[in-house]
VEXLUMMI-947899 format. One line per 4 residues: for each residue x, y, z of C-alpha. Coordinates in steps of 0.5 Angstrom, whole numbers. Each point is the difference from the previous one (the first is absolute). Layout:
X/Y/Z | ...
% end
This chain:
200/171/157 | -5/6/0 | -1/4/6 | -7/4/2
0/6/5 | -7/0/4 | -3/6/-2 | 0/3/8
8/-1/-1 | 0/3/-7 | -3/6/3 | 4/1/6
6/-1/-4 | -2/6/-5 | -2/4/6 | 8/0/3
-2/-5/6 | 0/-8/0 | -1/-4/6 | 4/-7/2
-5/-3/-5 | 2/4/-6 | 7/-1/1 | -1/-7/0
-4/0/-6 | 6/4/-3 | 5/-5/2 | -3/-5/-4
1/4/-6 | 7/1/2 | 1/-7/1 | -2/-2/-8
4/6/-2 | 6/-2/4 | 0/-7/-3 | -1/2/-7
6/5/1 | 4/-6/2 | -2/-5/-5 | 2/6/-5
7/0/3 | 0/-8/-1 | -2/0/-7 | 5/6/-2
6/-3/4 | -1/-7/-4 | 0/4/-6 | 6/3/1
7/-3/-1 | 3/-4/7 | 3/5/4 | 4/0/7
2/-6/5 | -7/-1/2 | -5/-6/-2 | -5/3/-4
-6/4/3 | -5/-6/-2 | 4/-4/6 | -2/5/5
-7/0/-2 | 0/-8/1 | 2/1/7 | -5/6/1
-5/-5/-2 | 2/-5/5 | 0/5/5 | -7/2/-2
-2/-8/0 | 3/-1/7 | -3/7/3 | -4/5/-4
0/5/5 | 8/0/0 | 0/1/-7 | -5/5/0
4/4/5 | 6/0/-5 | -4/1/-6 | -4/6/3
6/3/3 | 1/7/-3 | 7/0/-3 | -2/-6/-4
-4/4/-4 | 5/5/-1 | 5/-5/-2 | -5/-3/-5
-1/6/-3 | 7/3/0 | 3/-7/-3 | -5/0/-5
2/7/-3 | 7/-2/0 | -2/-7/-4 | -4/5/-5
6/5/0 | -4/6/3 | 4/1/6 | 7/0/2
4/-1/6 | 7/-2/2 | -2/-7/3 | 1/-6/-5
-6/-3/-3 | 1/-7/3 | 0/3/7 | -7/3/-1
-3/-6/-3 | 3/-4/5 | -3/4/6 | -6/-5/-2
4/-6/4 | 1/5/6 | -8/1/0 | -1/-8/-1
5/-1/6 | -4/4/4 | -6/-3/-1 | 3/-7/1
3/2/6 | -7/3/3 | -3/-7/-3 | 5/-4/4
3/-4/-6 | 6/-3/-1 | 4/3/-6 | 6/2/-3
1/6/-5 | 4/6/-2 | -1/7/1 | 3/7/-2
5/3/4 | -1/8/0 | 7/4/2 | 1/-6/5
-7/-1/3 | -4/-6/-2 | -8/2/1 | -6/-4/2
-6/5/-2 | -5/0/6 | 5/-3/5 | 7/3/0
7/0/-3 | 7/-3/2 | 6/5/-1 | 6/-5/-3
7/2/1 | 3/3/-6 | 4/-4/-5 | -2/-6/4
2/-7/-3 | -5/-4/4 | -2/-6/-4 | -7/3/1
1/6/-4 | 2/1/-7 | 3/6/-3 | -3/2/-7
6/1/-4 | -3/3/-6 | -3/5/4 | 3/5/5
2/-3/7 | -6/4/3 | -4/-5/-3 | 0/-8/2
-5/-5/2 | -1/-4/7 | -3/-7/2 | -6/0/4
-2/-6/3 | -4/-4/5 | 1/-8/1 | -4/-5/4
-4/6/3 | 6/3/3 | 3/7/1 | -1/5/-6
7/1/-3 | 3/6/-5 | 7/-1/-3 | 0/-6/6
-1/5/6 | -7/-1/4 | -4/6/0 | 0/0/7
7/2/0 | 5/5/-1 | -1/4/-6 | -8/-1/-1
-4/6/0 | -8/-1/2 | -5/5/-3 | -2/5/6
-8/0/2 | -3/6/2 | -6/-2/4 | -6/3/3
-7/-2/3 | -3/-2/-6 | 5/1/-5 | 7/-3/-2
4/3/-6 | 7/-3/-2 | 6/5/0 | 4/-2/-7
7/3/0 | 2/-7/-4 | -3/-2/-6 | 3/3/-6
-7/2/-3 | -2/4/6 | 1/7/-3 | -5/-1/-6
5/3/-5 | 8/-2/-1 | 1/-6/4 | 4/1/6
5/-5/4 | -3/-1/8 | 2/6/5 | -2/-3/7
-3/6/4 | 4/2/6 | -6/3/4 | -6/-5/-1
-2/2/7 | -2/7/-2 | -4/-3/-6 | -4/-4/5
-1/6/5 | -3/4/-6 | -4/-5/-3 | -3/-2/7
-2/8/0 | -2/0/-7 | -5/-6/1 | -3/4/6
-1/6/-4 | -3/-4/-6 | -5/-4/5 | -2/7/3
-1/3/-7 | -4/-5/-3 | -1/-8/3 | -3/-2/-7
6/3/-4 | 5/-3/5 | -3/-7/-1 | 1/1/-7
7/2/0 | 1/-6/5 | -3/-4/-5 | 4/2/-6
6/3/2 | 6/-5/1 | 7/4/-1 | 3/6/2
7/1/-4 | 4/5/5 | 4/6/-3 | 4/5/3
-3/6/3 | -2/6/-4 | 0/7/2 | -5/2/5
-7/1/-3 | 2/-3/-7 | -1/-8/1 | 2/-4/-6
-5/-6/-1 | -2/-4/-6 | -3/-7/-2 | -1/-4/-7
-6/-3/-4 | 5/-6/0 | 0/-1/7 | -6/0/3
0/1/8 | 7/3/0 | 1/8/2 | 7/3/0
1/5/5 | 6/5/3 | 1/0/8 | -6/4/1
0/6/5 | -5/-3/5 | -6/-5/0 | -5/4/-3
4/2/-6 | 1/-8/-1 | -7/-1/1 | -2/5/-6
6/-3/-4 | -3/-7/1 | -7/3/-2 | 3/3/-6
4/-6/-3 | -6/-5/2 | -5/5/-4 | 5/-1/-6
0/-8/1 | -7/0/0 | -1/4/-7 | 6/-4/-3
-4/-7/1 | -6/3/-2 | 3/3/-6 | 2/-7/-2
-7/-2/0 | -3/6/-4 | 3/5/-5 | -1/7/3
3/4/-6 | 2/-1/-7 | 7/1/-2 | 2/7/0
7/0/-3 | 4/6/2 | -6/4/3 | 2/3/7
-4/4/6 | 1/4/6 | 0/-4/6 | 0/4/6
5/-5/4 | 5/0/-5 | 5/4/-3 | 0/-3/-7
-6/-1/-5 | -3/-7/1 | -4/-4/-5 | -7/-1/1
1/-7/3 | 5/3/5 | -5/5/2 | -6/-5/1
5/-3/5 | 1/7/3 | -7/2/1 | -2/-7/3
6/0/5 | -1/7/2 | -7/-1/1 | 2/-5/5
5/5/3 | -5/5/1 | -5/-5/3 | 5/-2/5
2/8/2 | -7/2/0 | -1/-5/7 | 6/3/3
-1/7/4 | 7/3/1 | 2/7/-4 | 5/-4/-4
-6/-5/-2 | -5/5/-1 | 6/3/-5 | 1/-7/-4
-8/-1/0 | -1/7/-3 | 6/0/-5 | -2/-7/-3
-7/1/0 | 1/6/-5 | 5/-3/-4 | -3/-7/-1
-7/4/-2 | 4/4/-5 | 3/-6/-3 | -6/-4/0
-3/6/-4 | 5/1/-5 | -1/-7/-2 | -7/-1/1
-2/1/-8 | 6/-4/-3 | -2/-3/-6 | 6/-6/2
-4/-2/6 | -4/-7/-1 | -7/0/3 | 3/-3/6
5/5/0 | -5/5/0 | -4/-3/6 | 6/0/4
1/7/-1 | -7/2/1 | -1/-4/7 | 7/3/2
-3/7/-1 | -6/-2/3 | 3/-3/7 | 5/6/0
-5/6/-1 | -3/0/7 | 7/1/3 | 1/6/-4
-5/4/4 | 2/-3/7 | 3/6/4 | 8/0/2
3/5/4 | 2/7/-3 | 8/-2/1 | 0/-7/-3
-5/2/-5 | 4/6/-2 | 7/-4/0 | -4/-5/-5
-2/5/-5 | 7/3/0 | 3/-7/-1 | -5/-2/-6
0/7/-4 | 8/0/1 | 1/-7/-3 | -5/1/-6
3/7/-2 | 7/-3/1 | -2/-6/-4 | -3/4/-6
7/5/0 | 4/-6/-1 | -4/-4/-4 | -4/4/-5
2/5/-5 | -5/5/-4 | 0/0/-7 | 5/5/-3
-6/3/-4 | -4/1/7 | 6/3/3 | 1/5/-6
-7/2/0 | 0/1/8 | 6/4/-1 | -3/5/-5
-6/1/4 | 4/2/6 | 4/5/-4 | -6/3/-3
-5/-1/5 | -4/-4/-4 | -5/-6/2 | 4/-6/1
-1/-5/-6 | -6/-5/0 | 0/-8/-1 | 7/-1/1
3/-7/-1 | 1/-4/6 | 7/0/4 | 5/-5/-3
2/-6/5 | 8/0/0 | 5/-4/4 | 1/4/6
6/-1/5 | -2/3/7 | 6/2/4 | -3/-2/7
-6/-4/2 | -7/4/-2 | -2/-2/8 | 6/4/3
-5/6/2 | -5/-6/3 | 5/-3/4 | 2/7/3
-8/0/2 | 0/-6/3 | 6/2/4 | -3/6/2
-7/-3/2 | 4/-5/4 | 6/4/3 | -1/7/-2
6/2/5 | 5/-4/-5 | -2/3/-6 | 1/7/3
7/-2/2 | 2/-3/-7 | 0/7/-4 | 7/0/-1
0/-7/-2 | -6/-2/-3 | 2/-7/-3 | 1/-2/7
-7/-1/0 | -2/-2/-7 | 5/-1/-6 | 0/5/-5
-4/5/4 | 3/8/0 | -1/5/5 | -6/3/-4
-4/-6/1 | 1/0/7 | -2/7/0 | -6/-1/-4
-3/-6/4 | 1/4/6 | -4/5/-2 | 5/5/-1
-3/2/-7 | 4/7/-1 | 7/-4/1 | -2/-5/-4
-3/4/-6 | 7/4/0 | 4/-6/0 | -4/-3/-6
0/6/-4 | 7/1/1 | 2/-7/-3 | -5/2/-6
3/6/-1 | 7/-2/1 | 0/-6/-5 | -7/-1/-3
-2/-5/6 | -1/-7/0 | -7/-3/1 | 0/0/7
2/7/1 | -6/2/-5 | -5/-5/4 | 3/3/7
-1/7/-3 | -7/-2/-2 | -2/-3/7 | 3/6/4
-4/5/-5 | -6/-4/1 | 1/0/8 | 0/8/-1
-6/0/-4 | 3/3/-6 | -3/-3/-7 | 6/-2/-3
0/-6/5 | -6/-4/-3 | 2/2/-7 | 8/-2/1
-3/-7/3 | -5/-1/-5 | 6/0/-6 | 7/1/3
3/-3/-7 | -3/6/-4 | 3/5/5 | 6/-3/0
0/0/-8 | -2/7/0 | 5/3/5 | 6/0/-4
-4/5/-5 | -3/4/6 | 6/2/4 | -3/3/5
-3/-2/7 | -3/-7/0 | -5/2/4 | -2/5/-5
0/-5/-5 | -5/-4/4 | -5/6/1 | 0/2/-7
-2/-7/-2 | -5/0/6 | -3/6/-3 | 0/-3/-7
-4/-6/2 | -5/4/4 | -1/4/-6 | -1/-6/-5
% end
């Protein structure tokens, strides 16, 4: 089946926007993608040797066809459910041997019976089928799950003796339009867990804590959430924020986003969220700090949803192999496809914070406009970009450009500039290594007060292993903007504010530059210093107007490589490099 995006929709999506009509256009492509994936699972399963206690997946497909004939909308609800895409992609990888997990293969292929059962229930059919049981749970996607008694010997529960007792099967049945039963129990009775809805005026999402394929990666047994009222309250507030921030964008999210997968609360100002190109319409999120953060997370992950669907229709880049790039929102180097996802998501995040007015919002706007522009600029001329990929980068850059000159108050602006410089320099210090010949040439030039070498090879990308999040000082800055009294109170226990934070980090972000400078210098002279110490020294030096600051920020990896041969004040090394660069 062919799909055509109207020119207006194509242009909107390239610019990072897209209204509800654009989302509907993407959904059509996703439907075809989903059906192709399920067809591939059926073909691969048919070619494999018979496995497990369940009937073949082709039986489940026939039940799905029956459901679609009786009620097409009911079948579509199940087929379009985000985790159905995750299931199809993961199961296909298992069948082809490119993925592994501890779940028996028959449980994966047998999940199609659970999907078919859900569609048949929604379509009002009479039927009888068997579904897999995960660690005592029989899951009906999009509907809920039945928690069964461990070791039950009921006739409706069959143990899969050739596998672990953690895996078994249960019968799902509807007869004479009667109640739905799972393992002989009505779904209205004890043991049944329905999915929770998060409802607001104009948008309803499912809070899915039950589907085994909800987390996009390793399948996970159901984990019913205890405090769903907290999620309801947070979503109601987040929806109000989204409507205030941009009605058209809120309507697009309401049209395309269907599921939130709840995860445990993360550290403050370090929310965890994710999405998957296999699961259009879903966003995984840790319990947010507040409604506004939740709204930002939904924007972020829905941007990923849109671009993933777009990339199912258009190639944005050629295969780049092992090539990796700096991503200003990640601690690790990213492939070009991942960086394109990042710039698209953070373009939306920047647009969101641009319309918010308090100090933290202005910090987020200033930080992400700078970091997104930096990433876009770094790949603008990449030879791996296709024509459409170049259009995407150009359109995002053009729409972002006017935001770069919009005024931001001095305090959040200075904090954003510090956070951006800190992340870039610390990433370089961890992930780049200068060519040994370059280090030797610089060392000789410093020893003999000669000009620095010219036309040196670029630093090499290496697998770095940061000891803490590269956003640690940015987290402290967020605390400082929202509750400065807390930052000053935690001088003796900085980790109470941000995991991995040190005394000198607090001193740096609170403007006690001399204290920070002394502490960073002491760490370096005592043990050579880690990347965070060199970057902190550079930031503190820059704050005092010392020319060493900008030089050390520009290439901390070179200073770190030279320092063992220097054996003097690290700031003097930075000044010497600055003088050499100025004389070049």
